[in-house]
C-alpha positions as CSV (number, residue, x, y, z in Angstrom):
1,M,0.2,-0.1,0.3
2,A,0.9,3.7,-1.5
3,Q,2.3,5.7,2.1
4,N,-1.1,7.3,3.4
5,L,-1.0,10.8,4.2
6,I,-4.9,11.6,5.8
7,S,-4.5,11.0,9.9
8,P,-6.0,8.5,12.3
9,A,-8.0,11.6,13.6
10,E,-9.5,12.5,9.9
11,V,-9.9,9.1,9.7
12,A,-11.8,9.3,13.3
13,R,-13.8,12.4,11.5
14,F,-15.2,10.7,8.5
15,D,-18.9,11.0,8.3
16,L,-20.2,8.8,5.2
17,K,-23.0,11.3,4.8
18,A,-21.0,14.6,4.3
19,P,-17.8,13.2,2.8
20,P,-15.0,15.7,3.0
21,P,-13.7,17.7,-0.3
22,G,-12.5,14.9,-2.9
23,F,-13.8,11.2,-1.7
24,V,-16.5,10.9,-3.7
25,Q,-13.6,12.0,-6.9
26,N,-10.8,10.3,-5.2
27,P,-12.0,7.7,-2.0
28,Q,-8.9,5.2,-2.6
29,P,-6.3,7.3,-0.5
30,W,-9.5,7.7,2.5
31,Y,-10.1,3.5,1.6
32,D,-6.3,3.2,2.3
33,A,-6.4,5.2,5.7
34,F,-9.3,3.2,6.9
35,L,-7.7,-0.1,6.6
36,A,-4.0,1.6,8.0
37,H,-5.9,2.9,11.0
38,A,-9.4,2.2,11.7
39,P,-11.2,-1.1,10.3
40,V,-14.0,-0.9,12.6
41,L,-15.3,2.8,12.3
42,P,-18.4,4.3,13.8
43,Q,-20.1,7.0,12.8
44,P,-22.1,9.7,13.3
45,D,-25.2,8.3,13.3
46,G,-24.3,5.3,15.2
47,S,-23.1,3.0,12.3
48,V,-20.0,1.8,11.7
49,L,-18.1,0.8,8.6
50,L,-16.2,-1.8,8.4
51,S,-13.2,-1.7,5.2
52,R,-11.3,-5.7,6.1
53,H,-11.7,-7.7,3.6
54,A,-11.4,-11.0,6.3
55,D,-14.4,-9.4,8.2
56,L,-16.9,-8.9,4.8
57,E,-15.8,-12.0,3.4
58,R,-17.3,-13.4,7.0
59,I,-19.9,-11.1,7.5
60,Y,-21.6,-12.0,4.3
61,R,-21.1,-15.9,4.9
62,D,-23.0,-15.3,8.2
63,T,-26.3,-15.0,7.6
64,S,-27.5,-15.2,11.5
65,L,-25.4,-12.5,13.0
66,Y,-26.2,-10.2,9.8
67,S,-29.3,-9.5,8.6
68,S,-29.8,-8.4,5.0
69,D,-33.5,-7.4,5.9
70,K,-33.3,-3.6,5.4
71,K,-37.4,-2.2,6.9
72,A,-34.9,-0.6,9.5
73,A,-32.8,1.3,8.3
74,F,-35.2,2.5,5.1
75,G,-38.2,3.4,7.2
76,P,-36.3,6.6,8.6
77,K,-35.1,7.4,5.1
78,F,-37.4,6.9,2.6
79,G,-40.8,7.1,4.5
80,V,-42.8,3.7,5.9
81,G,-45.2,3.0,2.8
82,S,-44.0,4.9,0.2
83,P,-42.5,3.6,-3.1
84,L,-38.7,3.3,-2.1
85,F,-39.6,1.7,0.5
86,E,-42.0,-0.5,-1.2
87,H,-40.1,-1.1,-3.6
88,H,-36.2,-1.6,-1.1
89,T,-37.8,-3.6,1.9
90,T,-39.4,-6.0,-0.9
91,S,-36.9,-6.7,-3.9
92,L,-34.5,-9.4,-3.6
93,V,-30.7,-7.8,-2.2
94,F,-32.6,-5.8,0.8
95,N,-34.3,-9.3,2.4
96,D,-34.1,-12.4,4.1
97,P,-35.6,-16.1,3.4
98,P,-37.9,-16.8,3.0
99,L,-38.4,-13.6,-0.1
100,H,-35.1,-13.7,-1.0
101,T,-35.1,-17.9,-1.4
102,R,-37.6,-17.9,-3.3
103,V,-36.5,-15.3,-6.1
104,R,-33.2,-16.6,-5.7
105,K,-34.4,-20.0,-6.9
106,I,-36.3,-19.1,-10.1
107,M,-33.3,-16.4,-11.1
108,T,-30.8,-19.2,-10.7
109,S,-33.2,-21.6,-12.7
110,A,-33.1,-19.5,-15.2
111,L,-29.0,-18.0,-15.3
112,T,-28.0,-21.6,-15.1
113,P,-24.0,-22.5,-16.7
114,R,-26.2,-23.3,-21.0
115,A,-28.3,-20.9,-20.6
116,I,-25.6,-18.2,-20.1
117,A,-24.1,-20.1,-22.9
118,R,-27.0,-19.5,-25.2
119,M,-26.6,-15.7,-24.2
120,E,-23.6,-15.1,-26.0
121,P,-24.4,-15.1,-29.8
122,G,-27.3,-12.9,-29.2
123,L,-24.8,-10.2,-26.8
124,V,-22.1,-10.6,-29.6
125,A,-24.4,-9.1,-32.0
126,T,-25.6,-6.5,-29.5
127,V,-21.9,-5.3,-29.6
128,D,-21.5,-5.7,-32.5
129,Q,-24.1,-3.8,-34.0
130,L,-23.4,-1.2,-31.6
131,L,-19.4,-0.5,-32.8
132,D,-20.7,-0.4,-35.8
133,Q,-23.0,2.1,-35.1
134,M,-20.4,4.0,-33.2
135,A,-18.0,3.8,-36.4
136,Q,-20.2,6.2,-38.1
137,A,-21.0,8.5,-35.9
138,P,-19.1,12.0,-35.7
139,T,-18.9,12.1,-32.1
140,V,-19.3,9.2,-29.4
141,D,-19.9,8.5,-25.8
142,L,-18.6,5.4,-24.7
143,I,-21.2,5.5,-21.4
144,E,-24.2,6.5,-23.9
145,D,-23.4,4.8,-26.7
146,F,-22.0,2.0,-25.7
147,A,-21.8,0.4,-22.5
148,S,-25.4,1.3,-20.9
149,A,-27.0,0.3,-24.9
150,I,-25.3,-3.2,-23.7
151,P,-26.8,-4.4,-20.3
152,I,-30.4,-2.9,-21.0
153,Q,-30.6,-5.0,-24.1
154,I,-29.4,-8.0,-22.5
155,I,-32.1,-8.1,-19.3
156,G,-34.6,-5.9,-21.3
157,N,-34.0,-9.9,-23.1
158,L,-33.7,-11.2,-20.1
159,L,-37.2,-10.1,-19.4
160,D,-38.9,-10.2,-22.8
161,V,-39.5,-6.4,-22.4
162,P,-40.3,-5.4,-26.2
163,M,-37.7,-3.2,-27.9
164,Q,-39.6,-0.1,-28.5
165,E,-40.6,0.2,-24.7
166,R,-37.0,0.2,-23.6
167,A,-36.5,4.0,-23.1
168,P,-37.6,4.9,-20.4
169,L,-35.7,2.3,-18.3
170,R,-32.2,3.8,-17.6
171,D,-33.1,6.9,-16.4
172,W,-35.8,5.0,-14.1
173,S,-32.5,3.0,-13.2
174,L,-30.9,5.3,-12.1
175,A,-32.8,7.3,-9.8
176,I,-33.8,4.3,-8.0
177,L,-30.6,3.2,-7.5
178,G,-29.9,6.7,-6.5
179,A,-31.4,6.6,-3.3
180,L,-29.5,4.6,-1.8
181,E,-26.6,7.0,-1.3
182,P,-25.7,7.4,2.2
183,A,-27.2,11.1,1.9
184,L,-30.9,12.5,-0.1
185,D,-32.3,16.1,-0.5
186,P,-35.4,16.4,-1.9
187,Q,-35.0,15.9,-5.4
188,Q,-33.0,12.7,-5.3
189,L,-35.6,11.9,-2.7
190,A,-38.7,12.5,-5.2
191,R,-37.3,11.0,-7.9
192,G,-36.8,8.0,-6.6
193,H,-40.2,8.0,-5.7
194,Q,-41.4,8.8,-9.2
195,A,-39.5,6.6,-10.7
196,V,-40.7,3.7,-8.9
197,T,-44.3,4.8,-9.4
198,A,-43.8,4.8,-12.9
199,F,-41.5,1.7,-13.5
200,K,-44.2,-0.3,-10.9
201,A,-47.0,0.9,-13.2
202,Y,-45.5,-0.3,-16.7
203,L,-44.7,-3.5,-15.3
204,A,-48.4,-4.5,-14.3
205,D,-49.5,-3.2,-17.6
206,L,-46.4,-5.9,-19.2
207,V,-47.3,-9.2,-16.7
208,A,-51.2,-8.3,-17.2
209,R,-49.6,-8.9,-21.4
210,R,-47.7,-12.2,-20.2
211,R,-50.3,-13.1,-18.6
212,A,-52.4,-13.7,-21.1
213,R,-49.7,-15.0,-24.0
214,P,-47.2,-16.2,-22.0
215,G,-43.4,-17.0,-23.2
216,D,-41.4,-19.8,-23.5
217,I,-40.5,-20.6,-20.0
218,E,-37.1,-21.7,-20.7
219,T,-35.8,-18.2,-21.6
220,D,-38.4,-15.7,-20.6
221,V,-37.4,-14.7,-16.4
222,L,-40.7,-12.8,-16.9
223,T,-42.8,-15.6,-17.4
224,R,-41.0,-17.6,-15.0
225,L,-42.0,-15.9,-11.4
226,I,-45.2,-15.1,-12.6
227,M,-45.4,-18.9,-12.4
228,G,-43.3,-19.0,-9.5
229,E,-41.1,-21.8,-11.2
230,G,-38.8,-23.2,-9.2
231,A,-39.8,-21.2,-6.5
232,D,-42.1,-22.6,-2.6
233,G,-45.1,-20.7,-3.5
234,Q,-45.8,-17.7,-5.9
235,L,-44.9,-14.7,-5.5
236,S,-47.1,-11.8,-4.9
237,E,-48.1,-9.2,-7.1
238,T,-46.4,-6.6,-5.5
239,E,-43.1,-9.1,-5.0
240,L,-43.7,-9.5,-8.5
241,L,-42.9,-6.5,-9.8
242,Q,-40.4,-5.2,-7.3
243,N,-38.2,-8.0,-8.4
244,C,-38.6,-7.8,-11.6
245,I,-37.5,-3.9,-11.0
246,F,-34.5,-4.5,-9.0
247,I,-33.4,-7.1,-11.8
248,L,-33.5,-4.8,-14.7
249,N,-31.8,-2.1,-12.1
250,A,-28.8,-4.5,-11.2
251,G,-28.1,-5.7,-14.0
252,H,-28.1,-2.3,-16.2
253,E,-25.8,-0.5,-13.7
254,T,-23.2,-2.4,-12.2
255,T,-22.3,-3.9,-15.9
256,T,-22.5,-0.3,-17.5
257,N,-19.9,0.3,-15.0
258,L,-18.1,-2.8,-15.3
259,I,-17.9,-1.7,-19.1
260,G,-17.0,2.4,-18.5
261,N,-14.5,1.2,-15.6
262,G,-12.5,-1.6,-17.4
263,L,-12.0,0.8,-21.1
264,A,-11.3,4.3,-19.1
265,L,-8.8,1.9,-16.8
266,L,-6.9,0.0,-20.4
267,H,-7.0,3.8,-21.5
268,D,-5.1,4.8,-18.4
269,H,-2.8,2.2,-18.0
270,P,-1.5,1.3,-21.5
271,D,0.9,-0.9,-21.1
272,Q,-2.4,-3.5,-19.6
273,R,-4.4,-2.1,-23.5
274,Q,-1.5,-3.4,-25.3
275,N,-1.1,-6.6,-23.3
276,L,-4.9,-7.7,-23.2
277,C,-4.5,-6.9,-27.2
278,A,-1.7,-9.1,-27.6
279,T,-2.5,-11.9,-25.7
280,P,-6.4,-11.5,-26.0
281,E,-7.0,-15.1,-23.3
282,L,-6.2,-12.5,-20.8
283,A,-9.4,-11.3,-21.0
284,T,-10.8,-13.6,-18.5
285,P,-8.6,-11.8,-15.6
286,A,-8.5,-8.7,-16.6
287,I,-12.5,-8.6,-16.3
288,E,-11.5,-9.6,-12.1
289,E,-8.9,-6.8,-12.4
290,I,-11.4,-4.3,-13.1
291,L,-13.8,-5.8,-10.6
292,R,-11.0,-5.7,-8.5
293,F,-9.9,-2.2,-8.5
294,A,-12.8,-0.3,-10.1
295,A,-15.6,-1.9,-8.5
296,P,-19.3,-0.9,-10.0
297,N,-20.7,-1.6,-6.3
298,Q,-18.2,0.4,-3.5
299,F,-20.5,-0.4,-0.6
300,G,-22.8,-3.0,0.9
301,N,-25.1,-3.3,3.7
302,R,-26.0,-5.8,6.8
303,E,-28.1,-5.1,9.9
304,T,-26.6,-6.8,13.5
305,T,-28.7,-9.2,14.8
306,A,-27.8,-9.5,17.7
307,D,-24.6,-7.4,20.1
308,I,-21.7,-8.0,18.8
309,S,-18.0,-6.8,19.0
310,I,-15.4,-6.5,16.0
311,D,-11.7,-5.6,17.0
312,G,-13.1,-4.6,20.5
313,V,-16.1,-2.1,18.6
314,A,-18.7,-2.8,20.4
315,I,-21.9,-3.1,18.0
316,P,-24.8,-3.5,19.5
317,K,-27.4,-5.7,18.0
318,G,-30.0,-3.4,15.2
319,T,-26.7,-1.9,14.1
320,N,-26.4,-0.7,10.1
321,L,-23.1,-1.9,8.6
322,H,-21.6,-0.1,5.5
323,L,-19.3,-3.0,4.7
324,C,-16.7,-0.9,1.9
325,I,-16.0,-3.2,-1.5
326,G,-13.6,-0.5,-2.4
327,A,-11.4,-1.5,0.4
328,A,-11.0,-4.5,1.3
329,N,-10.3,-4.9,-3.0
330,R,-7.0,-3.2,-2.3
331,D,-6.6,-4.9,1.8
332,P,-2.9,-5.6,2.0
333,A,-3.0,-8.8,3.5
334,V,-5.0,-10.2,0.9
335,F,-3.6,-8.9,-2.0
336,A,-0.3,-7.9,-3.5
337,A,0.9,-4.8,-4.4
338,P,-2.8,-3.6,-4.3
339,G,-2.8,-0.6,-6.3
340,Q,-1.1,-1.8,-9.2
341,F,-3.8,-2.4,-12.1
342,D,-1.8,-5.8,-13.1
343,I,-4.7,-7.7,-15.9
344,T,-2.9,-11.5,-14.8
345,R,-2.9,-11.1,-11.0
346,R,-4.2,-14.6,-10.2
347,P,-5.5,-15.4,-7.2
348,N,-8.2,-12.5,-7.2
349,R,-10.4,-13.0,-4.2
350,H,-12.2,-9.4,-4.9
351,L,-16.1,-8.8,-3.4
352,A,-17.1,-6.8,-6.3
353,F,-20.3,-9.8,-6.2
354,A,-20.6,-9.6,-2.8
355,G,-20.7,-12.7,-1.3
356,G,-22.0,-16.0,0.7
357,P,-25.9,-16.4,0.2
358,H,-26.2,-12.9,-1.4
359,V,-23.7,-13.1,-3.5
360,C,-25.0,-11.3,-7.1
361,V,-27.3,-13.5,-8.6
362,G,-26.6,-12.4,-12.4
363,L,-22.0,-12.7,-12.3
364,S,-21.6,-15.2,-14.4
365,L,-23.9,-12.6,-17.0
366,A,-22.1,-9.8,-15.8
367,R,-18.7,-11.8,-16.6
368,L,-19.6,-12.7,-19.9
369,E,-21.0,-9.2,-21.0
370,G,-17.8,-7.2,-19.5
371,R,-15.7,-9.8,-21.2
372,V,-17.8,-9.4,-24.6
373,A,-18.4,-6.2,-24.9
374,I,-14.3,-5.1,-24.3
375,S,-12.5,-7.5,-26.0
376,R,-14.8,-6.8,-29.5
377,F,-14.1,-2.8,-29.0
378,L,-10.8,-3.1,-28.5
379,Q,-10.7,-5.7,-31.7
380,R,-12.1,-2.9,-33.4
381,F,-10.7,0.3,-31.6
382,A,-7.3,-0.6,-30.1
383,Q,-5.8,2.5,-30.4
384,Y,-9.0,4.9,-28.8
385,Q,-8.3,7.7,-27.1
386,L,-10.2,9.0,-24.1
387,G,-10.8,12.8,-24.1
388,D,-10.6,15.2,-21.5
389,A,-14.2,16.1,-20.7
390,R,-14.9,12.2,-19.1
391,Q,-17.2,13.1,-15.7
392,L,-17.5,10.5,-13.0
393,G,-21.3,9.8,-12.1
394,G,-20.7,11.4,-8.7
395,R,-22.0,8.4,-6.4
396,I,-20.6,7.2,-3.4
397,R,-21.9,3.6,-3.8
398,F,-21.9,3.1,-7.5
399,R,-18.7,4.2,-8.9
400,G,-18.0,4.5,-12.6
401,Y,-19.1,7.3,-15.3
402,A,-21.7,9.7,-16.6
403,K,-19.6,10.5,-19.8
404,L,-17.0,8.8,-21.4
405,P,-15.9,10.7,-24.0
406,V,-13.6,9.0,-26.8
407,N,-11.6,9.4,-30.5
408,L,-11.8,5.7,-31.4
409,N,-8.6,6.6,-34.1
410,Q,-10.1,4.8,-36.9
411,G,-7.1,4.0,-39.5
C-alpha cells in the first residue's frame, strides 16, 4: 500500500453521510487510511463502516448474525409505505429468507451456465451492432453509446421487454439506485419515488400482457416469475413487480460501470491495454482485475441481529454496517501490490459481487457482458483515446462514469 497522508484523527472524523472534499472523486486514499488506521470505524449516526477483506467475507457468509433486511434502516430514510420503501424492502437484495430464497431460486434456474451460453451469440450481435454505429458517428460517448446500451438490451431480453418500450428503463434505474446513496436531497428522493411509481405501473401492464400470452419458460424470466417456477410458492403481485424492477436495475447499472470503468482503466494503463490486445485470452482475468480495482458497487450493507464486538468495538444489535467493498478489494493482507492494476493477477479474491448466500445472482452474465464488450471493442478500436471531458457519476455507492467521450482513432 502506498504511504498514506490521511491521519488517524482525520479518519476518526470521517462521516459517510457528509464525506470530505475529494472523496467522491477519489475515495482510494481514504480507503487505504481506513485499512491502516480504523478498519472498524463508528459513524456519527451510530452505524459502523468496515473495510477489511476478512471482516466482509465473514459477514457475507454469516446470515444468522448479519441480516440483509433493511426495513428498520429504510423506514426513516424513505418513509414507511413510500414507493422507494416498498421497492427496496421487497427486492431480492435487501431480504432474508423466505422471500430471498424463493426469488433467488427462480433467477438461478434461469441463469444456468447452459442458459448463459445461449445468450452469447445475441450479446455478440448486440455489441457488434453498437460498434458499427459508433464507427459511423461524428462524436462518441462510451457510456451513452456503448456501455449503458448493452445491459439494457440483455436484461430486457431476459424479461422479454418489447424493444420499443425500453427507452425509459435507464433513467428509472438511475433514479431508484441513486436513492441508495448515504445522504439524499429532496429532489433525489422525489425522483426515486416517481421512478418506482412509473416503473411499477409499466410492469403491471407488461405482466398482465404476459399472463395473457406466456413466454417460453426456458428463456423468459418474467414468465418464470409469474408462474413461480422453481419456487416454494408464487410471488405476490407486489413481490413480482418489485423484483422485476430489481432485476432490470441490478443488471443495468453495475454492468454499465464494469464496461465503462474497464475501458477507462485500460486507457490509463497503456501497458495493460497492449498486453490484452496482444494476448486476448487474458480477457477473463482482466475482467476480474477491473472488478477488483474499480468495483462498480463500492458499498454493501448488513444489519446486526445481536450485540457483537469487532476489534474491541462494541456494536449493538440492530446496527447498520457499511461494508466497504472498494477498500476490501485493495486490502494488502489479501492482495500483493493492491494499488497496481494488473490484468494477469491470480488469484483474485475480490468481493465485487459480495459473497455468501447473497452473492450476485447475475455474476456469470455480468462477466460475460464485460468480457465480450471490452474484447470486441479492443479488436475494433485498439488505439482509442479518451477525451479530457470524462465525468464521474458523482455517487458514493455506485462508482462509474456519467460521460466518457472518446476518439476512436480509426485508421
